[in-house]
Each structure stands twice: as C-alpha cells, then as structure tokens.
Steps between C-alpha positions, in 0.01 A plus 500: 500500500610851423324815613511878492335747733335768285358719770458486874221241473535353149711202395574334166582130531625265230453136586726257315452154354426238764384735776158452656279803434289522818779371723753749361264797533417395857871466588575840344225667705622334819863601440415862409233555767219541245187434706227624268514565126345460158682306233494451124702260285554359151731230371499126442454205733507124493247259651299763688260391772182707488193472717133591509321573827148371563305721738254212551755240613755753633776309322745563220522255211858498370610419146856463372530614141773304322739687276634850447260796514521873438393704802279751321417660831550439869326723752513470872566641839709441807351526847609391843353176634621393842758781466657353184456622140246290311494523119156472338528489121273426206647417163401496134699258285514399134645188342673460161159476330396832657242333725437685823499366856477676832430489867655537843874440462613236749852474355694484174861460396656774290565380144697791348431796730224662701514878539323627812411850617426533870355823635513487879250683719614715791197389704513154656199276541433133565292228343263311724335164436128548432314183604185594308683540167781253575780731387767727644360850440631852559423619853441869435402747770287744300138421415262663255132515587 
C-alpha cells in the first residue's frame, strides 16, 4: 500500500496486487487514527465476496464471484464500533462481458490496483447494534422531529 495525505483530513491510498481491500482500509484507518470517514474507490479485484442483507431474516447471504472484476464504484463509510474503525462498503463490479454485480463488500483481493479516497470527519461517533433491524447502525445524537 502507498498513500498520500492531500489535506488535513483527506487521504489517497493505492492498494497493490494481493492486498485485501476491506482489511487494508481497516488497517490504514487504525494506524492513522481515522475513526469516522467516507470513502470512494475504483480499481480491479479478484474473487470478491459480496453479500445481500435480508431485513426479514436479519442475515447476510454471501456470494463469492469467481474471476477478475473491474470495480466500477465502491462507496462506503468508516465508523467506530466498540471503539475500533469499522469499514462498511458497497461495491459495483463488472466482468469481462460487461455484466454488472453488486452488494455489500465483505472482502476482495486486489487484482491490479485499487485507488481509494478517504475523507475523514473531525467529529467522532459510534455504531451501535440495533436489535430490531439486526445491523450495526450510526448512533447519532441529533434528532429531527
């Protein structure tokens, strides 16, 4: 991994072949003290594991896609859960026949490169497990009526 700090709260990261996408972003955030952020990425990955969440069963169904895929877009955020950065990312992928796939990104191995932009937030907040929904959700203090 190589990175550059563009501004006080913005980082460019280039992941290299063989690195794990989610694991590498998580490790970067931990090592740099990035607690909360938004992230964007493009690149190529191999054998990505994507998931779909069922609100009815409160479970993810995971699917490994075999082969090399273009990351046409990866959007996500970082938030603290149990005082550690937790990466939540969704990904859009295309194969060599230009077919599209997408979902919650569990993990993927970098094929050629993945270029990531992380914009950290100065405000820190946590995620909290919501039993009703079955997911770790932002625990925000402000409410709108």
